[in-house]
C-alpha positions in Angstrom: 67.5 -106.4 15.4 66.7 -108.2 18.6 68.2 -111.3 20.1 67.0 -114.6 18.6 65.2 -116.9 20.9 65.3 -120.7 20.7 62.1 -122.2 19.3 60.7 -124.3 22.1 59.0 -127.6 21.3 55.7 -127.7 23.1 56.3 -131.0 24.8 59.9 -130.1 25.9 60.5 -130.3 29.7 61.5 -127.1 31.4 63.9 -128.4 34.1 63.3 -126.2 37.1 66.1 -125.3 39.5 64.6 -126.8 42.6 66.2 -127.9 45.8 64.9 -131.4 45.4 67.2 -131.9 42.5 70.3 -131.4 44.7 69.4 -134.7 46.3 69.7 -136.8 43.2 73.5 -136.9 42.8 74.3 -138.3 46.2 71.6 -140.9 45.8 73.3 -141.9 42.5 77.0 -141.7 43.5 77.3 -142.2 47.2 74.0 -143.5 48.7 75.8 -145.2 51.6 77.9 -142.3 52.8 77.1 -141.3 56.4 75.4 -138.5 58.1 76.3 -138.3 61.8 74.7 -136.4 64.7 77.0 -136.2 67.8 77.5 -139.7 69.2 73.8 -140.5 68.9 72.7 -141.0 65.3 74.5 -142.4 62.2 72.6 -143.1 59.0 73.1 -143.0 55.2 72.0 -140.7 52.4 69.4 -143.4 51.6 68.0 -142.9 55.1 68.1 -139.2 54.7 66.0 -139.5 51.6 63.5 -141.7 53.3 63.3 -139.4 56.4 62.7 -136.3 54.2 59.8 -138.1 52.7 58.4 -139.1 56.1 58.7 -135.5 57.3 56.8 -134.2 54.3 54.0 -136.7 54.9 53.9 -135.7 58.6 53.6 -132.0 57.8 51.1 -132.7 55.0 49.0 -134.8 57.4 48.6 -131.8 59.9 47.5 -129.6 57.1 50.6 -127.7 56.0 50.1 -126.5 52.4 52.2 -124.9 49.7 53.2 -121.3 50.4 52.9 -121.6 54.2 55.8 -120.9 56.5 57.2 -123.6 58.8 59.7 -122.4 61.5 62.5 -124.4 63.1 64.1 -123.8 66.4 66.8 -126.5 66.8 70.5 -127.1 67.6 72.6 -128.1 64.6 71.4 -131.6 63.8 70.5 -134.2 61.1 66.9 -133.1 61.8 67.7 -129.6 60.8 69.2 -130.9 57.6 66.0 -132.8 56.9 63.9 -129.7 57.4 66.1 -127.7 55.0 65.1 -130.1 52.3 61.6 -131.4 53.1 59.9 -128.0 53.8 61.0 -126.1 50.7 60.6 -129.3 48.5 56.9 -129.3 49.5 56.6 -125.8 48.2 56.5 -124.3 51.7 58.8 -121.7 53.2 61.4 -122.6 55.8 62.0 -120.1 58.6 65.2 -120.9 60.6 64.7 -119.2 64.0 67.7 -117.4 65.5 67.8 -119.1 68.9 69.8 -116.2 70.4 67.2 -113.5 69.8 65.6 -111.7 72.8 61.8 -112.1 73.2 60.8 -108.9 71.4 62.7 -109.9 68.3 61.4 -113.5 68.5 57.8 -112.2 68.5 58.5 -109.9 65.6 60.1 -112.5 63.4 57.6 -115.2 64.0 54.7 -112.9 63.3 56.3 -111.2 60.4 57.1 -114.6 58.8 53.5 -115.7 59.3 54.6 -119.0 60.8 52.1 -121.7 60.6 54.0 -124.5 62.4 57.0 -124.4 64.8 59.3 -127.4 65.1 61.1 -126.7 68.4 63.7 -128.4 70.5 62.6 -128.9 74.1 65.4 -126.6 75.2 63.6 -123.7 73.6 60.2 -124.3 75.0 60.7 -121.8 77.9 61.4 -119.0 75.3 58.2 -119.9 73.3 56.1 -120.1 76.5 57.2 -116.6 77.4 55.8 -115.1 74.1 53.0 -117.5 73.2 50.2 -115.0 74.1 51.8 -112.3 71.8 51.9 -114.4 68.7 49.5 -113.8 65.8 47.1 -116.7 65.9 47.6 -120.2 67.2 50.8 -122.1 66.3 51.1 -125.8 65.8 54.1 -127.0 67.9 56.1 -130.2 67.1 58.5 -131.3 69.8 62.1 -132.1 68.9 64.1 -134.0 71.6 66.9 -136.5 71.7 65.4 -138.7 74.3 61.7 -138.7 73.3 60.6 -137.3 76.7 57.8 -134.8 76.6 58.6 -131.8 78.9 55.9 -130.2 81.1 54.8 -127.1 79.1 52.1 -124.6 78.7 52.4 -125.0 74.9 50.0 -127.1 72.9 52.2 -129.8 71.4 50.7 -132.1 68.7 53.5 -134.6 68.6 57.1 -135.5 68.8 59.3 -135.4 65.7 60.7 -138.9 65.6 57.5 -140.6 66.5 55.6 -138.6 63.8 58.1 -139.7 61.2 57.7 -143.4 62.0 54.0 -143.2 61.4 54.4 -142.2 57.7 55.5 -143.7 54.4 59.1 -143.2 53.3 58.3 -142.2 49.7 56.8 -138.8 48.8 56.1 -137.4 45.3 57.6 -133.9 45.6 56.0 -131.7 42.9 57.6 -129.5 40.3 56.7 -125.8 40.6 58.1 -122.4 39.6 61.8 -122.3 40.5 61.3 -118.7 41.7 59.1 -119.9 44.5 60.3 -118.7 47.9 62.3 -121.5 49.7 63.4 -119.7 52.9 63.0 -116.6 54.9 65.3 -115.6 57.8 66.0 -112.4 59.6 69.0 -110.1 59.7 70.4 -109.2 63.1 68.7 -105.9 63.1 71.8 -103.7 63.9 70.0 -100.7 62.6 66.4 -101.3 63.6 63.9 -104.2 63.5 65.3 -107.4 61.9 64.6 -107.5 58.2 63.2 -110.5 56.4 65.6 -111.9 53.8 64.1 -114.3 51.3 65.6 -116.7 48.8 64.1 -118.7 46.0 64.8 -122.3 45.0 66.6 -120.9 41.9 68.8 -118.7 44.0 69.8 -121.4 46.4 70.6 -123.9 43.6 72.7 -121.3 41.7 74.5 -120.4 45.0 75.3 -124.0 45.5 76.8 -124.4 42.0 78.6 -121.1 42.2 80.2 -122.0 45.5 81.1 -125.4 44.2 82.9 -123.9 41.2 84.8 -121.5 43.5 85.8 -124.2 46.0 86.3 -127.1 43.7 87.3 -126.2 40.2 90.2 -123.7 40.0 93.0 -125.4 42.0 92.8 -122.7 44.7 93.6 -123.6 48.3 92.0 -124.8 50.4 89.6 -126.7 48.1 87.0 -129.3 48.7 85.6 -132.4 47.0 83.3 -135.4 47.6 85.9 -137.1 49.9 85.8 -134.3 52.4 84.0 -134.7 55.7 81.8 -131.7 56.5 80.8 -130.3 59.9 79.2 -126.8 60.2 80.4 -124.6 63.0 78.1 -121.7 62.1 74.7 -122.1 63.6 72.2 -123.5 61.0 69.8 -120.6 61.7 72.4 -118.1 60.5 71.9 -117.4 56.8 70.8 -120.9 56.0 74.0 -122.2 57.6 75.8 -120.4 54.7 73.9 -122.9 52.5 77.0 -125.1 52.4 75.1 -128.2 53.5 73.4 -128.0 50.1 76.9 -128.1 48.5 78.1 -131.1 50.6 74.8 -132.9 50.0 75.2 -132.4 46.3 78.7 -133.8 46.5 77.6 -136.7 48.6 80.2 -136.0 51.2 80.0 -137.4 54.8 78.4 -134.9 57.1 78.7 -134.4 60.9 76.4 -132.3 63.0 77.6 -131.3 66.5 74.3 -130.3 68.2 74.8 -127.7 70.9 78.2 -126.2 70.6 80.8 -127.3 73.2 84.5 -126.8 72.3 85.8 -130.1 73.8 82.9 -132.1 72.1 83.6 -130.4 68.8 87.3 -131.3 68.9 86.4 -134.9 69.8 84.1 -135.1 66.8 86.7 -133.6 64.4 89.2 -136.3 65.4 86.7 -139.3 65.8 84.8 -138.6 62.5 87.8 -137.4 60.5 86.3 -133.9 59.8 88.2 -132.1 57.1 86.1 -129.0 56.4 84.1 -126.6 58.5 82.9 -123.0 58.3 83.0 -120.9 61.5 82.4 -117.5 62.8 85.3 -115.6 64.3 84.4 -115.9 68.0 84.0 -119.7 67.6 87.4 -120.2 65.9 89.0 -117.9 68.5 87.5 -120.0 71.3 88.7 -123.2 69.7 92.3 -122.1 69.0 92.5 -120.9 72.6 90.9 -124.0 74.1 93.4 -125.4 76.7 93.0 -129.0 75.4 93.5 -128.2 71.7 97.1 -129.2 71.4 96.2 -132.7 72.4 94.2 -133.1 69.2 95.5 -133.8 65.7 94.0 -131.1 63.6 96.4 -131.1 60.6 94.4 -131.1 57.4 91.3 -129.5 58.9 90.2 -126.8 56.5 88.2 -123.9 58.0 86.7 -120.9 56.3 85.9 -118.0 58.7 83.3 -115.2 58.3 81.0 -113.0 60.2 83.8 -110.8 61.5 87.3 -110.2 60.1 89.8 -113.0 60.7 92.7 -111.4 62.5 96.3 -112.3 61.6 97.0 -113.3 65.2 94.2 -115.9 65.1 95.2 -117.0 61.6 98.8 -117.6 62.8 97.6 -119.5 65.9 95.3 -121.7 63.7 98.1 -122.4 61.2 100.5 -123.3 64.0 98.0 -126.1 65.0 97.8 -127.4 61.5 94.5 -125.8 60.7 94.2 -124.7 57.0 92.3 -121.5 57.6 91.1 -118.6 55.5 88.6 -115.8 55.5 85.3 -115.6 53.5 82.9 -112.8 52.8 79.1 -112.6 52.6 76.0 -111.1 54.1 72.5 -112.2 55.0 71.3 -110.6 51.8 73.7 -112.5 49.6 73.0 -116.2 50.2 75.6 -115.6 51.7 79.0 -116.5 50.1 80.5 -114.0 47.7 84.2 -114.3 48.1 86.9 -116.3 49.8 90.5 -115.6 50.5 91.7 -118.7 48.8 95.4 -119.0 47.7 96.0 -119.1 44.0 98.3 -121.9 42.9 101.4 -119.7 42.7 100.8 -118.5 46.3 101.2 -122.1 47.7 105.0 -121.6 47.7 105.0 -118.3 49.5 106.4 -118.0 53.0 103.8 -118.5 55.7 103.7 -114.8 56.7 103.0 -113.7 53.2 100.3 -116.3 52.9 98.7 -114.9 56.2 98.3 -111.5 54.4 96.2 -113.3 51.7 94.3 -115.6 54.0 93.1 -112.7 56.1 92.0 -110.7 53.0 88.2 -110.5 52.6 88.4 -112.6 49.5 88.5 -113.1 45.8 85.0 -113.2 44.2 83.3 -116.5 43.4 82.3 -117.3 39.8 79.2 -115.4 38.8 79.8 -112.7 41.4 80.6 -109.1 40.4 82.1 -106.9 43.1 83.1 -103.3 42.7 84.1 -100.4 45.0 82.5 -97.1 44.1 82.9 -93.4 45.1 80.1 -91.4 46.5 78.8 -90.8 42.9 78.6 -94.5 42.2 81.6 -94.5 39.9 83.7 -97.7 40.0 87.2 -97.2 41.5 90.4 -98.8 40.2 91.6 -102.1 41.6 94.9 -100.7 42.8 94.8 -101.8 46.5 94.4 -98.3 47.8 91.3 -96.7 46.3 88.6 -97.0 49.0 84.9 -96.9 48.4 81.6 -98.6 49.1 81.4 -102.3 48.1 78.5 -103.0 45.7 77.5 -106.4 44.2 75.7 -108.3 41.5 75.2 -112.1 41.5 72.3 -114.4 40.5 71.6 -115.4 44.1 71.3 -112.1 45.9 68.0 -111.4 47.7 65.7 -109.3 45.5 64.5 -107.4 48.5 63.3 -107.5 52.1 59.9 -109.1 52.8 57.1 -106.5 53.2 59.6 -103.6 53.1 59.7 -102.0 49.7 61.4 -98.8 50.9 64.4 -100.6 52.4 64.5 -103.0 49.4 64.9 -100.1 47.0 67.6 -98.6 49.2 69.4 -101.9 49.2 69.2 -102.1 45.4 69.9 -98.5 44.5 71.0 -98.1 40.8 70.7 -101.8 40.1 73.6 -102.8 42.5 73.2 -104.3 45.9 74.7 -101.8 48.4 76.6 -103.7 51.2 77.2 -100.7 53.5 80.8 -101.9 53.6 83.9 -99.8 52.7 86.9 -101.4 51.1 89.3 -101.7 48.2 90.2 -104.3 45.6 93.9 -105.1 45.0 95.7 -105.8 41.7 95.2 -109.6 42.3 91.5 -109.2 42.5 91.2 -109.7 46.3 88.7 -107.5 48.1 89.6 -106.0 51.5 86.8 -104.6 53.7 88.2 -101.8 55.8 85.0 -100.8 57.6 81.2 -100.5 57.7 79.9 -97.1 56.5 78.1 -96.7 59.8 81.2 -97.7 61.8 84.0 -95.9 59.8 86.1 -93.3 61.7 86.8 -90.0 59.8 89.4 -88.1 61.8 90.3 -84.6 60.4 89.4 -85.6 56.8 91.3 -89.0 57.0 89.7 -92.4 57.1 91.0 -94.7 59.9 90.8 -98.4 59.1 89.4 -99.8 62.3 89.9 -103.4 61.2 93.5 -102.8 60.4 93.9 -101.1 63.8 92.3 -104.0 65.6 94.6 -106.4 63.8 97.7 -104.4 64.9 96.5 -104.3 68.5 96.0 -108.1 68.5 99.7 -108.6 67.4 100.7 -107.8 70.9 101.4 -111.1 72.7 99.3 -110.1 75.7 96.1 -109.2 73.8 93.4 -111.7 73.3 90.8 -109.6 71.5 90.3 -106.0 70.5 87.6 -103.7 69.1 87.8 -100.1 67.9 84.9 -97.6 67.8 84.6 -93.9 66.9 84.2 -91.4 69.7 83.6 -87.6 69.3 86.6 -85.4 69.3 86.6 -81.6 69.4 89.6 -81.1 67.2 89.2 -83.9 64.6 85.5 -84.7 64.7 86.1 -88.3 65.6 89.0 -90.4 67.1 89.3 -94.1 67.7 88.8 -95.7 71.1 90.0 -99.2 71.7 88.4 -101.9 73.9 90.9 -104.6 74.7 90.7 -108.1 76.3 94.0 -109.1 78.0 95.3 -112.6 78.2 96.0 -114.2 81.6 99.3 -113.0 83.0 99.1 -109.6 81.5 96.2 -108.1 83.5 98.5 -107.0 86.3 101.1 -105.4 84.1 99.7 -104.0 80.9 98.9 -100.2 80.8 97.4 -97.9 78.2 100.7 -96.3 77.6 102.4 -99.6 77.0 99.9 -100.4 74.2 100.2 -96.9 72.7 104.0 -97.3 72.6 103.6 -100.7 71.0 101.3 -99.3 68.3 103.3 -96.2 67.5 105.8 -97.8 65.0 103.3 -100.3 63.7 100.6 -97.8 62.8 103.2 -95.8 60.8 104.5 -98.9 59.1 100.9 -100.0 58.2 100.3 -96.6 56.5 97.6 -95.6 59.0 97.3 -92.0 60.1 99.2 -91.1 63.2 95.9 -90.0 64.8 94.9 -93.7 64.4 96.6 -94.4 67.8 93.8 -94.3 70.3 93.8 -91.7 73.0 91.4 -93.8 75.0 91.9 -97.5 75.7 89.6 -99.6 77.9 90.7 -102.9 79.3 87.6 -105.1 79.5 86.6 -108.6 80.3 84.8 -109.4 77.1 84.0 -107.8 73.7 80.2 -108.0 73.2 79.0 -109.7 70.0 75.8 -109.9 68.1 73.8 -113.2 67.8 75.8 -114.1 64.7 79.3 -113.4 66.1 80.0 -109.9 64.9 81.4 -107.2 67.2 78.5 -105.3 68.7 79.8 -101.8 68.2 76.4 -100.5 69.3 77.0 -102.0 72.7 80.5 -100.6 72.8 79.3 -97.2 71.9 76.9 -97.3 74.8 80.1 -97.8 77.0 82.1 -94.8 75.7 82.9 -94.0 79.3 83.5 -97.5 80.7 84.8 -98.3 84.1 88.6 -98.6 83.7 90.1 -102.0 84.3 91.5 -102.1 87.8 94.8 -103.9 87.6 94.3 -105.5 91.0 90.6 -106.1 91.2 89.4 -106.3 87.6 86.7 -104.1 86.1 
């Protein structure tokens, strides 16, 4: 026998999972809640709804039609929020542009996405001017500016965002269409080649919103969120759809705050002034904030922050907790929507001592509802969840990208054997928490033993004089590979820390952590900064290009 299907009445309505339907609950429950942009704009959800309609009319008026791509190049703002709704609700495809990309990458992504229109902040006009002759076909440019002033430019600009909105009606009939229609395309950081186009449908983004809501709201885990939270993103909105969390907080009808161009002092001011209670951040940003000289003058108790992009080190976690910040790690990828797991505390863990909680908060995370995570051996066989069996992390969830745009070969590799292959190596413990230990391309195999670079970086950062650390593999005649550490020293330690001091510090800790003795680096370079990618991850590629760096001169610097 086969499964029995429900007999569908011909006139029944097939309710599509479309982004426009995420706007209905806030209009019903909290229409007067605020959306704030820096100290310049403050309006309600009713205003948001009207402005989304006006933007749709404006785009429609200039000839934008279903299926076409509209690119956005903007700081984190209420305008970006409006674009994330209006453009896909029209049946178009939103392309958030990574503003940190070099010119070659910018040309590739704009041409590959087949952008029809670019909404660009005036700050990014110079970047667009430098590549305009290399773009496929003419692009319609709409200016975004806070002051309404048109800059002098070689670009052909048809209008200014705010003035265009005011010329149009504030009601728009957004159509129903197939929920599998593409809603957004953005581009991976291209660590292993040209940036890859990652696409998500309306159905996937709506299911991601509800899955994350269940994980963060329903189970009594900590930290949790609800409609009374005040949300401010601290991950750039071009990065993986700003983790798609603005969709969740819009659905909840929560107050939202957008900081514009990131400035640590301004961000801290906004947190206090607007009562921000929840943010997501990448690791470099939270590291910058907790080390901001002025931070202890701000009351941050109760501010909940989830951190992704790169591992949350225990030292940064402890520093944040000491400031009253309720912090934990999360896990996801460009290809996954992105959120898959969060290192939330189960109810019984709330009573644990702080240091034991730090171990959990810095885990990669426990899977969200509707997410299946396994670690597999080289044959693809799932490994036990025993906290020690290490393998490749593979995934299934209803919101994972189904493939890369115009790249069937890489898409098939991504989805080998019906599981999305992350390229991450890790284990799952008996409590169900995933721990990523490395990337397959970054892992160090020394004499037949895997060396956990992330654990080693964490141990290095436990030294009171270390601000940041990164570990890479370098060739070794005896073992094949050995770790090399790049270390940023804190002020006051640059004139007295030596390589031998750090090796001595690590010797007992490496053994206690269960790492191989050969995990203590032979080579240690003291550097001014650790290079990162445009989305805040350690750029091991750049570090590998510096395998023989200029040693840090204790008197004169590098």
